[in-house]
MIPA-257098 format. One record per residue (C-alpha): residue number from 1; residue in three letters; x, y, z. Coordinates in steps of 0.25 Angstrom, whole numbers, plus 5000, padded with zeros to 4 digits. Layout:
BEGIN
+-----+---------+------+------+------+
: num : residuo :   px :   py :   pz :
+-----+---------+------+------+------+
: NUM :     ALA :    X :    Y :    Z :
...
+-----+---------+------+------+------+
end
This chain:
BEGIN
+-----+---------+------+------+------+
: num : residuo :   px :   py :   pz :
+-----+---------+------+------+------+
:   1 :     UNK : 4903 : 4901 : 5091 :
:   2 :     UNK : 4916 : 4904 : 5090 :
:   3 :     UNK : 4920 : 4892 : 5087 :
:   4 :     UNK : 4912 : 4893 : 5075 :
:   5 :     UNK : 4916 : 4909 : 5070 :
:   6 :     UNK : 4930 : 4907 : 5075 :
:   7 :     UNK : 4931 : 4896 : 5063 :
:   8 :     UNK : 4923 : 4903 : 5053 :
:   9 :     UNK : 4930 : 4915 : 5056 :
:  10 :     UNK : 4945 : 4903 : 5052 :
:  11 :     UNK : 4940 : 4900 : 5039 :
:  12 :     UNK : 4940 : 4915 : 5034 :
:  13 :     UNK : 4953 : 4919 : 5039 :
:  14 :     UNK : 4961 : 4906 : 5043 :
:  15 :     UNK : 4962 : 4899 : 5059 :
:  16 :     UNK : 4974 : 4911 : 5063 :
:  17 :     UNK : 4967 : 4921 : 5060 :
:  18 :     UNK : 4956 : 4920 : 5070 :
:  19 :     UNK : 4958 : 4922 : 5085 :
:  20 :     UNK : 4951 : 4917 : 5093 :
:  21 :     UNK : 4962 : 4916 : 5106 :
:  22 :     UNK : 4959 : 4928 : 5116 :
:  23 :     UNK : 4974 : 4928 : 5119 :
:  24 :     UNK : 4977 : 4931 : 5105 :
:  25 :     UNK : 4972 : 4943 : 5104 :
:  26 :     UNK : 4979 : 4953 : 5109 :
:  27 :     UNK : 4981 : 4962 : 5095 :
:  28 :     UNK : 4968 : 4962 : 5091 :
:  29 :     UNK : 4961 : 4963 : 5105 :
:  30 :     UNK : 4969 : 4973 : 5113 :
:  31 :     UNK : 4961 : 4988 : 5112 :
:  32 :     UNK : 4973 : 4999 : 5107 :
:  33 :     UNK : 4970 : 5007 : 5119 :
:  34 :     UNK : 4968 : 4996 : 5129 :
:  35 :     UNK : 4955 : 4998 : 5133 :
:  36 :     UNK : 4947 : 4988 : 5125 :
:  37 :     UNK : 4951 : 4971 : 5121 :
:  38 :     UNK : 4942 : 4965 : 5112 :
:  39 :     UNK : 4939 : 4950 : 5114 :
:  40 :     UNK : 4931 : 4945 : 5099 :
:  41 :     UNK : 4929 : 4930 : 5098 :
:  42 :     UNK : 4939 : 4931 : 5087 :
:  43 :     UNK : 4950 : 4939 : 5079 :
:  44 :     UNK : 4947 : 4938 : 5067 :
:  45 :     UNK : 4959 : 4941 : 5056 :
:  46 :     UNK : 4954 : 4941 : 5041 :
:  47 :     UNK : 4963 : 4945 : 5029 :
:  48 :     UNK : 4953 : 4946 : 5019 :
:  49 :     UNK : 4941 : 4957 : 5017 :
:  50 :     UNK : 4933 : 4943 : 5013 :
:  51 :     UNK : 4940 : 4938 : 5027 :
:  52 :     UNK : 4933 : 4948 : 5032 :
:  53 :     UNK : 4921 : 4948 : 5023 :
:  54 :     UNK : 4918 : 4933 : 5029 :
:  55 :     UNK : 4921 : 4934 : 5044 :
:  56 :     UNK : 4911 : 4947 : 5045 :
:  57 :     UNK : 4901 : 4940 : 5037 :
:  58 :     UNK : 4903 : 4927 : 5049 :
:  59 :     UNK : 4903 : 4937 : 5057 :
:  60 :     UNK : 4890 : 4943 : 5053 :
:  61 :     UNK : 4884 : 4928 : 5053 :
:  62 :     UNK : 4886 : 4927 : 5067 :
:  63 :     UNK : 4885 : 4939 : 5073 :
:  64 :     UNK : 4897 : 4941 : 5077 :
:  65 :     UNK : 4903 : 4954 : 5078 :
:  66 :     UNK : 4917 : 4959 : 5071 :
:  67 :     UNK : 4928 : 4970 : 5080 :
:  68 :     UNK : 4936 : 4975 : 5065 :
:  69 :     UNK : 4950 : 4978 : 5069 :
:  70 :     UNK : 4962 : 4983 : 5062 :
:  71 :     UNK : 4975 : 4984 : 5070 :
:  72 :     UNK : 4967 : 4988 : 5085 :
:  73 :     UNK : 4971 : 5002 : 5086 :
:  74 :     UNK : 4957 : 5006 : 5090 :
:  75 :     UNK : 4958 : 5016 : 5100 :
:  76 :     UNK : 4941 : 5015 : 5103 :
:  77 :     UNK : 4940 : 5000 : 5104 :
:  78 :     UNK : 4934 : 5001 : 5088 :
:  79 :     UNK : 4942 : 4987 : 5087 :
:  80 :     UNK : 4938 : 4982 : 5099 :
:  81 :     UNK : 4927 : 4969 : 5103 :
:  82 :     UNK : 4917 : 4976 : 5107 :
:  83 :     UNK : 4907 : 4964 : 5113 :
:  84 :     UNK : 4917 : 4949 : 5119 :
:  85 :     UNK : 4918 : 4940 : 5113 :
:  86 :     UNK : 4907 : 4943 : 5102 :
:  87 :     UNK : 4916 : 4950 : 5092 :
:  88 :     UNK : 4927 : 4945 : 5083 :
:  89 :     UNK : 4937 : 4956 : 5078 :
:  90 :     UNK : 4943 : 4954 : 5065 :
:  91 :     UNK : 4957 : 4960 : 5063 :
:  92 :     UNK : 4960 : 4966 : 5050 :
:  93 :     UNK : 4973 : 4964 : 5050 :
:  94 :     UNK : 4976 : 4953 : 5041 :
:  95 :     UNK : 4968 : 4961 : 5029 :
:  96 :     UNK : 4985 : 4970 : 5025 :
:  97 :     UNK : 4985 : 4972 : 5012 :
:  98 :     UNK : 4986 : 4982 : 5002 :
:  99 :     UNK : 4976 : 4979 : 4991 :
: 100 :     UNK : 4981 : 4993 : 4984 :
: 101 :     UNK : 4989 : 5003 : 4979 :
: 102 :     UNK : 4984 : 5012 : 4969 :
: 103 :     UNK : 4997 : 5026 : 4974 :
: 104 :     UNK : 4987 : 5033 : 4959 :
: 105 :     UNK : 4976 : 5031 : 4967 :
: 106 :     UNK : 4982 : 5033 : 4980 :
: 107 :     UNK : 4975 : 5024 : 4987 :
: 108 :     UNK : 4978 : 5009 : 4996 :
: 109 :     UNK : 4969 : 5000 : 4997 :
: 110 :     UNK : 4971 : 4990 : 5007 :
: 111 :     UNK : 4967 : 4980 : 5018 :
: 112 :     UNK : 4960 : 4984 : 5032 :
: 113 :     UNK : 4970 : 4978 : 5040 :
: 114 :     UNK : 4983 : 4985 : 5038 :
: 115 :     UNK : 4988 : 4995 : 5046 :
: 116 :     UNK : 4992 : 5009 : 5042 :
: 117 :     UNK : 5003 : 5007 : 5044 :
: 118 :     UNK : 5004 : 4998 : 5032 :
: 119 :     UNK : 4995 : 5006 : 5023 :
: 120 :     UNK : 5004 : 5018 : 5027 :
: 121 :     UNK : 5016 : 5008 : 5019 :
: 122 :     UNK : 5007 : 5002 : 5007 :
: 123 :     UNK : 5004 : 5019 : 5006 :
: 124 :     UNK : 5021 : 5019 : 5004 :
: 125 :     UNK : 5022 : 5009 : 4996 :
: 126 :     UNK : 5015 : 5015 : 4986 :
: 127 :     UNK : 5019 : 5029 : 4986 :
: 128 :     UNK : 5008 : 5033 : 4995 :
: 129 :     UNK : 5004 : 5039 : 5008 :
: 130 :     UNK : 4993 : 5035 : 5017 :
: 131 :     UNK : 4990 : 5046 : 5027 :
: 132 :     UNK : 4983 : 5042 : 5039 :
: 133 :     UNK : 4992 : 5040 : 5050 :
: 134 :     UNK : 4991 : 5038 : 5065 :
: 135 :     UNK : 5002 : 5029 : 5077 :
: 136 :     UNK : 4995 : 5020 : 5077 :
: 137 :     UNK : 4997 : 5014 : 5062 :
: 138 :     UNK : 5006 : 5003 : 5065 :
: 139 :     UNK : 4993 : 4997 : 5070 :
: 140 :     UNK : 4981 : 5001 : 5064 :
: 141 :     UNK : 4973 : 4996 : 5053 :
: 142 :     UNK : 4968 : 5004 : 5041 :
: 143 :     UNK : 4958 : 4997 : 5043 :
: 144 :     UNK : 4956 : 5001 : 5056 :
: 145 :     UNK : 4956 : 5016 : 5053 :
: 146 :     UNK : 4946 : 5015 : 5042 :
: 147 :     UNK : 4938 : 5011 : 5052 :
: 148 :     UNK : 4938 : 5020 : 5062 :
: 149 :     UNK : 4943 : 5033 : 5052 :
: 150 :     UNK : 4957 : 5034 : 5059 :
: 151 :     UNK : 4964 : 5049 : 5054 :
: 152 :     UNK : 4977 : 5048 : 5060 :
: 153 :     UNK : 4986 : 5061 : 5061 :
: 154 :     UNK : 4985 : 5066 : 5045 :
: 155 :     UNK : 4971 : 5068 : 5042 :
: 156 :     UNK : 4976 : 5082 : 5043 :
: 157 :     UNK : 4976 : 5080 : 5031 :
: 158 :     UNK : 4973 : 5066 : 5024 :
: 159 :     UNK : 4958 : 5066 : 5030 :
: 160 :     UNK : 4956 : 5052 : 5038 :
: 161 :     UNK : 4957 : 5038 : 5038 :
: 162 :     UNK : 4941 : 5041 : 5032 :
: 163 :     UNK : 4949 : 5052 : 5019 :
: 164 :     UNK : 4960 : 5040 : 5021 :
: 165 :     UNK : 4948 : 5030 : 5013 :
: 166 :     UNK : 4943 : 5029 : 4999 :
: 167 :     UNK : 4939 : 5013 : 5000 :
: 168 :     UNK : 4935 : 5004 : 5006 :
: 169 :     UNK : 4931 : 4987 : 5008 :
: 170 :     UNK : 4922 : 4984 : 5020 :
: 171 :     UNK : 4916 : 4972 : 5026 :
: 172 :     UNK : 4903 : 4973 : 5028 :
: 173 :     UNK : 4894 : 4970 : 5043 :
: 174 :     UNK : 4889 : 4958 : 5033 :
: 175 :     UNK : 4902 : 4954 : 5027 :
: 176 :     UNK : 4900 : 4961 : 5012 :
: 177 :     UNK : 4912 : 4968 : 5007 :
: 178 :     UNK : 4911 : 4982 : 5004 :
: 179 :     UNK : 4922 : 4984 : 4992 :
: 180 :     UNK : 4925 : 4999 : 4994 :
: 181 :     UNK : 4937 : 5001 : 4991 :
: 182 :     UNK : 4936 : 5010 : 4981 :
: 183 :     UNK : 4951 : 5019 : 4978 :
: 184 :     UNK : 4941 : 5034 : 4972 :
: 185 :     UNK : 4944 : 5047 : 4977 :
: 186 :     UNK : 4929 : 5046 : 4974 :
: 187 :     UNK : 4916 : 5041 : 4971 :
: 188 :     UNK : 4902 : 5046 : 4973 :
: 189 :     UNK : 4894 : 5034 : 4970 :
: 190 :     UNK : 4886 : 5032 : 4983 :
: 191 :     UNK : 4888 : 5032 : 5000 :
: 192 :     UNK : 4903 : 5030 : 5004 :
: 193 :     UNK : 4903 : 5018 : 5012 :
: 194 :     UNK : 4917 : 5017 : 5016 :
: 195 :     UNK : 4913 : 5031 : 5025 :
: 196 :     UNK : 4905 : 5021 : 5031 :
: 197 :     UNK : 4918 : 5012 : 5035 :
: 198 :     UNK : 4927 : 5024 : 5037 :
: 199 :     UNK : 4927 : 5026 : 5054 :
: 200 :     UNK : 4914 : 5016 : 5055 :
: 201 :     UNK : 4923 : 5008 : 5063 :
: 202 :     UNK : 4919 : 4993 : 5058 :
: 203 :     UNK : 4905 : 4996 : 5064 :
: 204 :     UNK : 4899 : 4993 : 5049 :
: 205 :     UNK : 4911 : 4985 : 5042 :
: 206 :     UNK : 4926 : 4982 : 5040 :
: 207 :     UNK : 4936 : 4989 : 5032 :
: 208 :     UNK : 4944 : 4980 : 5025 :
: 209 :     UNK : 4950 : 4987 : 5016 :
: 210 :     UNK : 4953 : 5002 : 5013 :
: 211 :     UNK : 4955 : 5011 : 5001 :
: 212 :     UNK : 4967 : 5019 : 5006 :
: 213 :     UNK : 4971 : 5034 : 5000 :
: 214 :     UNK : 4986 : 5038 : 4999 :
: 215 :     UNK : 4993 : 5050 : 4995 :
: 216 :     UNK : 5008 : 5057 : 4989 :
: 217 :     UNK : 5016 : 5053 : 5001 :
: 218 :     UNK : 5020 : 5065 : 5008 :
: 219 :     UNK : 5034 : 5070 : 5001 :
: 220 :     UNK : 5037 : 5078 : 5013 :
: 221 :     UNK : 5033 : 5078 : 5030 :
: 222 :     UNK : 5035 : 5089 : 5038 :
: 223 :     UNK : 5034 : 5087 : 5051 :
: 224 :     UNK : 5035 : 5094 : 5064 :
: 225 :     UNK : 5031 : 5096 : 5080 :
: 226 :     UNK : 5026 : 5110 : 5082 :
: 227 :     UNK : 5025 : 5114 : 5098 :
: 228 :     UNK : 5013 : 5122 : 5101 :
: 229 :     UNK : 5003 : 5133 : 5113 :
: 230 :     UNK : 4992 : 5127 : 5111 :
: 231 :     UNK : 4985 : 5119 : 5102 :
: 232 :     UNK : 4974 : 5132 : 5098 :
: 233 :     UNK : 4990 : 5136 : 5093 :
: 234 :     UNK : 4989 : 5120 : 5086 :
: 235 :     UNK : 4978 : 5125 : 5079 :
: 236 :     UNK : 4984 : 5139 : 5073 :
: 237 :     UNK : 4997 : 5129 : 5068 :
: 238 :     UNK : 4985 : 5121 : 5062 :
: 239 :     UNK : 4981 : 5132 : 5053 :
: 240 :     UNK : 4993 : 5135 : 5051 :
: 241 :     UNK : 4999 : 5124 : 5046 :
: 242 :     UNK : 4986 : 5120 : 5036 :
: 243 :     UNK : 4986 : 5136 : 5032 :
: 244 :     UNK : 5002 : 5132 : 5028 :
: 245 :     UNK : 5003 : 5118 : 5025 :
: 246 :     UNK : 4990 : 5114 : 5019 :
: 247 :     UNK : 4989 : 5100 : 5015 :
: 248 :     UNK : 5002 : 5095 : 5019 :
: 249 :     UNK : 4997 : 5097 : 5033 :
: 250 :     UNK : 4998 : 5083 : 5037 :
: 251 :     UNK : 4997 : 5082 : 5052 :
: 252 :     UNK : 4994 : 5090 : 5063 :
: 253 :     UNK : 4996 : 5083 : 5077 :
: 254 :     UNK : 4992 : 5093 : 5089 :
: 255 :     UNK : 5000 : 5084 : 5102 :
: 256 :     UNK : 4999 : 5091 : 5117 :
: 257 :     UNK : 5010 : 5089 : 5125 :
: 258 :     UNK : 5007 : 5078 : 5133 :
: 259 :     UNK : 5006 : 5067 : 5123 :
: 260 :     UNK : 5021 : 5072 : 5119 :
: 261 :     UNK : 5027 : 5071 : 5134 :
: 262 :     UNK : 5022 : 5056 : 5136 :
: 263 :     UNK : 5027 : 5052 : 5122 :
: 264 :     UNK : 5040 : 5058 : 5129 :
: 265 :     UNK : 5038 : 5054 : 5140 :
: 266 :     UNK : 5035 : 5039 : 5137 :
: 267 :     UNK : 5040 : 5036 : 5124 :
: 268 :     UNK : 5053 : 5040 : 5127 :
: 269 :     UNK : 5057 : 5032 : 5113 :
: 270 :     UNK : 5049 : 5044 : 5107 :
: 271 :     UNK : 5056 : 5054 : 5102 :
: 272 :     UNK : 5051 : 5069 : 5104 :
: 273 :     UNK : 5054 : 5081 : 5096 :
: 274 :     UNK : 5062 : 5093 : 5105 :
: 275 :     UNK : 5048 : 5103 : 5107 :
: 276 :     UNK : 5046 : 5112 : 5117 :
: 277 :     UNK : 5036 : 5112 : 5125 :
: 278 :     UNK : 5022 : 5117 : 5122 :
: 279 :     UNK : 5006 : 5110 : 5125 :
: 280 :     UNK : 5004 : 5107 : 5112 :
: 281 :     UNK : 5014 : 5101 : 5100 :
: 282 :     UNK : 5009 : 5097 : 5084 :
: 283 :     UNK : 5015 : 5087 : 5074 :
: 284 :     UNK : 5012 : 5097 : 5059 :
: 285 :     UNK : 5016 : 5087 : 5048 :
: 286 :     UNK : 5016 : 5092 : 5032 :
: 287 :     UNK : 5019 : 5085 : 5022 :
: 288 :     UNK : 5024 : 5092 : 5008 :
: 289 :     UNK : 5024 : 5085 : 4995 :
: 290 :     UNK : 5040 : 5088 : 4995 :
: 291 :     UNK : 5049 : 5093 : 5004 :
: 292 :     UNK : 5045 : 5112 : 5003 :
: 293 :     UNK : 5058 : 5120 : 5000 :
: 294 :     UNK : 5057 : 5125 : 5017 :
: 295 :     UNK : 5049 : 5116 : 5027 :
: 296 :     UNK : 5033 : 5121 : 5028 :
: 297 :     UNK : 5031 : 5117 : 5040 :
: 298 :     UNK : 5041 : 5126 : 5046 :
: 299 :     UNK : 5036 : 5138 : 5038 :
: 300 :     UNK : 5025 : 5136 : 5043 :
: 301 :     UNK : 5028 : 5133 : 5058 :
: 302 :     UNK : 5040 : 5146 : 5058 :
: 303 :     UNK : 5024 : 5153 : 5055 :
: 304 :     UNK : 5017 : 5147 : 5066 :
: 305 :     UNK : 5029 : 5149 : 5077 :
: 306 :     UNK : 5031 : 5164 : 5072 :
: 307 :     UNK : 5018 : 5164 : 5077 :
: 308 :     UNK : 5016 : 5155 : 5089 :
: 309 :     UNK : 5007 : 5145 : 5086 :
: 310 :     UNK : 5021 : 5136 : 5090 :
: 311 :     UNK : 5033 : 5138 : 5097 :
: 312 :     UNK : 5041 : 5128 : 5094 :
: 313 :     UNK : 5042 : 5116 : 5082 :
: 314 :     UNK : 5049 : 5103 : 5079 :
: 315 :     UNK : 5049 : 5101 : 5064 :
: 316 :     UNK : 5053 : 5087 : 5059 :
: 317 :     UNK : 5067 : 5089 : 5049 :
: 318 :     UNK : 5065 : 5072 : 5046 :
: 319 :     UNK : 5057 : 5060 : 5043 :
: 320 :     UNK : 5059 : 5053 : 5056 :
: 321 :     UNK : 5059 : 5067 : 5062 :
: 322 :     UNK : 5042 : 5066 : 5056 :
: 323 :     UNK : 5041 : 5054 : 5061 :
: 324 :     UNK : 5048 : 5056 : 5076 :
: 325 :     UNK : 5037 : 5067 : 5075 :
: 326 :     UNK : 5025 : 5058 : 5073 :
: 327 :     UNK : 5029 : 5047 : 5082 :
: 328 :     UNK : 5031 : 5056 : 5094 :
: 329 :     UNK : 5012 : 5059 : 5089 :
: 330 :     UNK : 5011 : 5045 : 5085 :
: 331 :     UNK : 5015 : 5040 : 5100 :
: 332 :     UNK : 5006 : 5050 : 5111 :
: 333 :     UNK : 4996 : 5038 : 5110 :
: 334 :     UNK : 5007 : 5028 : 5114 :
: 335 :     UNK : 5011 : 5038 : 5127 :
: 336 :     UNK : 4999 : 5043 : 5131 :
: 337 :     UNK : 4996 : 5026 : 5132 :
: 338 :     UNK : 5010 : 5025 : 5139 :
: 339 :     UNK : 5009 : 5035 : 5149 :
: 340 :     UNK : 4994 : 5027 : 5151 :
: 341 :     UNK : 4981 : 5028 : 5152 :
: 342 :     UNK : 4978 : 5032 : 5139 :
: 343 :     UNK : 4965 : 5035 : 5132 :
: 344 :     UNK : 4961 : 5040 : 5118 :
: 345 :     UNK : 4952 : 5049 : 5114 :
: 346 :     UNK : 4951 : 5056 : 5099 :
: 347 :     UNK : 4944 : 5066 : 5097 :
: 348 :     UNK : 4939 : 5076 : 5084 :
: 349 :     UNK : 4936 : 5094 : 5086 :
: 350 :     UNK : 4938 : 5103 : 5079 :
: 351 :     UNK : 4951 : 5109 : 5076 :
: 352 :     UNK : 4948 : 5123 : 5081 :
: 353 :     UNK : 4941 : 5119 : 5093 :
: 354 :     UNK : 4955 : 5108 : 5098 :
: 355 :     UNK : 4959 : 5119 : 5108 :
: 356 :     UNK : 4945 : 5121 : 5113 :
: 357 :     UNK : 4942 : 5108 : 5115 :
: 358 :     UNK : 4958 : 5102 : 5117 :
: 359 :     UNK : 4956 : 5113 : 5132 :
: 360 :     UNK : 4942 : 5112 : 5135 :
: 361 :     UNK : 4943 : 5096 : 5133 :
: 362 :     UNK : 4958 : 5095 : 5142 :
: 363 :     UNK : 4953 : 5106 : 5156 :
: 364 :     UNK : 4942 : 5097 : 5156 :
: 365 :     UNK : 4948 : 5085 : 5156 :
: 366 :     UNK : 4961 : 5086 : 5164 :
: 367 :     UNK : 4949 : 5094 : 5175 :
: 368 :     UNK : 4942 : 5081 : 5174 :
: 369 :     UNK : 4955 : 5071 : 5174 :
: 370 :     UNK : 4965 : 5080 : 5180 :
: 371 :     UNK : 4974 : 5066 : 5179 :
: 372 :     UNK : 4972 : 5064 : 5163 :
: 373 :     UNK : 4985 : 5068 : 5154 :
: 374 :     UNK : 4979 : 5072 : 5143 :
: 375 :     UNK : 4983 : 5067 : 5128 :
: 376 :     UNK : 4980 : 5077 : 5118 :
: 377 :     UNK : 4983 : 5073 : 5104 :
: 378 :     UNK : 4978 : 5075 : 5088 :
: 379 :     UNK : 4977 : 5078 : 5074 :
: 380 :     UNK : 4972 : 5093 : 5078 :
: 381 :     UNK : 4973 : 5095 : 5063 :
: 382 :     UNK : 4961 : 5085 : 5060 :
: 383 :     UNK : 4956 : 5089 : 5075 :
: 384 :     UNK : 4959 : 5077 : 5080 :
: 385 :     UNK : 4963 : 5077 : 5094 :
: 386 :     UNK : 4966 : 5063 : 5103 :
: 387 :     UNK : 4964 : 5066 : 5117 :
: 388 :     UNK : 4968 : 5056 : 5123 :
: 389 :     UNK : 4973 : 5054 : 5138 :
: 390 :     UNK : 4983 : 5049 : 5148 :
: 391 :     UNK : 4983 : 5046 : 5162 :
: 392 :     UNK : 4998 : 5041 : 5166 :
: 393 :     UNK : 4996 : 5042 : 5183 :
: 394 :     UNK : 4984 : 5032 : 5184 :
: 395 :     UNK : 4983 : 5024 : 5169 :
: 396 :     UNK : 4972 : 5021 : 5173 :
: 397 :     UNK : 4965 : 5036 : 5174 :
: 398 :     UNK : 4960 : 5037 : 5159 :
: 399 :     UNK : 4954 : 5025 : 5157 :
: 400 :     UNK : 4946 : 5023 : 5171 :
: 401 :     UNK : 4942 : 5038 : 5168 :
: 402 :     UNK : 4941 : 5038 : 5154 :
: 403 :     UNK : 4927 : 5040 : 5150 :
: 404 :     UNK : 4926 : 5055 : 5159 :
: 405 :     UNK : 4937 : 5058 : 5150 :
: 406 :     UNK : 4932 : 5055 : 5137 :
: 407 :     UNK : 4917 : 5058 : 5139 :
: 408 :     UNK : 4925 : 5074 : 5141 :
: 409 :     UNK : 4934 : 5071 : 5131 :
: 410 :     UNK : 4921 : 5071 : 5121 :
: 411 :     UNK : 4913 : 5078 : 5127 :
: 412 :     UNK : 4921 : 5090 : 5124 :
: 413 :     UNK : 4924 : 5084 : 5110 :
: 414 :     UNK : 4908 : 5084 : 5109 :
: 415 :     UNK : 4907 : 5098 : 5113 :
: 416 :     UNK : 4920 : 5101 : 5104 :
: 417 :     UNK : 4912 : 5097 : 5089 :
: 418 :     UNK : 4922 : 5084 : 5090 :
: 419 :     UNK : 4921 : 5069 : 5089 :
: 420 :     UNK : 4924 : 5060 : 5100 :
: 421 :     UNK : 4935 : 5050 : 5089 :
: 422 :     UNK : 4943 : 5057 : 5079 :
: 423 :     UNK : 4948 : 5042 : 5073 :
: 424 :     UNK : 4947 : 5034 : 5082 :
: 425 :     UNK : 4934 : 5029 : 5081 :
: 426 :     UNK : 4922 : 5028 : 5090 :
: 427 :     UNK : 4926 : 5011 : 5093 :
: 428 :     UNK : 4919 : 5007 : 5109 :
: 429 :     UNK : 4927 : 5020 : 5116 :
: 430 :     UNK : 4922 : 5030 : 5111 :
: 431 :     UNK : 4906 : 5025 : 5107 :
: 432 :     UNK : 4899 : 5029 : 5118 :
: 433 :     UNK : 4905 : 5044 : 5118 :
: 434 :     UNK : 4901 : 5042 : 5103 :
: 435 :     UNK : 4883 : 5039 : 5104 :
: 436 :     UNK : 4887 : 5052 : 5118 :
: 437 :     UNK : 4892 : 5063 : 5107 :
: 438 :     UNK : 4888 : 5058 : 5094 :
: 439 :     UNK : 4874 : 5064 : 5088 :
: 440 :     UNK : 4866 : 5053 : 5089 :
: 441 :     UNK : 4860 : 5053 : 5076 :
: 442 :     UNK : 4876 : 5050 : 5069 :
: 443 :     UNK : 4875 : 5038 : 5079 :
: 444 :     UNK : 4861 : 5034 : 5073 :
: 445 :     UNK : 4865 : 5034 : 5057 :
: 446 :     UNK : 4877 : 5025 : 5061 :
: 447 :     UNK : 4871 : 5017 : 5069 :
: 448 :     UNK : 4863 : 5013 : 5054 :
: 449 :     UNK : 4875 : 5013 : 5047 :
: 450 :     UNK : 4878 : 5003 : 5057 :
: 451 :     UNK : 4865 : 4995 : 5057 :
: 452 :     UNK : 4864 : 4995 : 5042 :
: 453 :     UNK : 4877 : 4990 : 5040 :
: 454 :     UNK : 4882 : 4980 : 5053 :
: 455 :     UNK : 4866 : 4976 : 5058 :
: 456 :     UNK : 4870 : 4964 : 5063 :
: 457 :     UNK : 4880 : 4975 : 5071 :
: 458 :     UNK : 4895 : 4966 : 5069 :
: 459 :     UNK : 4903 : 4975 : 5065 :
: 460 :     UNK : 4911 : 4981 : 5077 :
: 461 :     UNK : 4900 : 4983 : 5089 :
: 462 :     UNK : 4899 : 4992 : 5097 :
: 463 :     UNK : 4910 : 5001 : 5091 :
: 464 :     UNK : 4907 : 5016 : 5084 :
: 465 :     UNK : 4892 : 5012 : 5089 :
: 466 :     UNK : 4886 : 5005 : 5100 :
: 467 :     UNK : 4879 : 4989 : 5098 :
: 468 :     UNK : 4865 : 4990 : 5098 :
+-----+---------+------+------+------+
end
């Protein structure tokens, strides 16, 4: 069947876009976290929605499961094959066209294979701004962002991917094409199917194109690195910025001291601004429509210093300084990975409970695993923490104890009324834990939706929902 399918796929996309030699699989099968390795029947690379439709119809006919893949930057195994030598990887990386740019409507319609960085460039070409941003934006595709409902650093002001998408085009599991590429801000005509596909991890359809919301580009930005003695002080500082800066507050990133020390130690080419010793740092950014007569950032931080909420701050004096500050934040995952034994987790919590959660959970983890290196940072403004771990002295230690580490972490997240996945999705990594902590009724409803759209179970099996 493999040779027959290869021939049929080649008739659709061309022989050069059907890869079945394992020696050439590398970019499509090596997982970003090194946890998973795909073993597909083939990698198929379409360039149009019509080609995707024909491929899906063929797979439905032969009962061949499909793993849709964008930039292969998943941190949960969501873009990796579940059964070896039984599934195809459908790579969207050749679908990179801008379909429509409409600055008057503030919309951009693109194919799903465009990287996030390419989307930013397309928005800038019409003097607009697309706010979704995170470290892997040079590789991550907009379709993948939609599939996992990615968050990033600007959720505080602009929301998650779900809030930034107006319409989607989706190839359904039987190969039919749902054309929902509407540029409307209001459409009150029934169920909103768009939101079903956003965050569904490719389990009920393949997103092939999207309509994105654009915004006027900020004329001015003010960025600062602040030093604090506690997360409690970070909460007070966040409230101060909300009250004083309002909608100008774009990002509010909490970072513990250890990740920054790892950036200094392992990534010597990264310029870290001179900061005083403190257990916690906050990277805060304001986006302004025009340059103020007096710095809003300086004014707010002066009050915070007087009230003891910060001990020190470095304020960017240029756009280059701002880029330098953000480069430190974006380099933390690489520094952790370079240190050794890096495992990732992203959790979401009520902001008011984060200080108690961090204190109690850190103590429990270090009591159980005294050698564990904590790497705590994330988007405090929207309650999303990256609670990560390293083990430089023995890089294999975190992997050997990963299940126990995650059990403590996720049990604490559940205790503090949080979510075990804020923006990375479930994939294979968190599948069992999702069943452990999610309301069984929610799982039942998700299963009914999955079965209604994909009765043959060919769409990204083993992710988000267990196979039946």
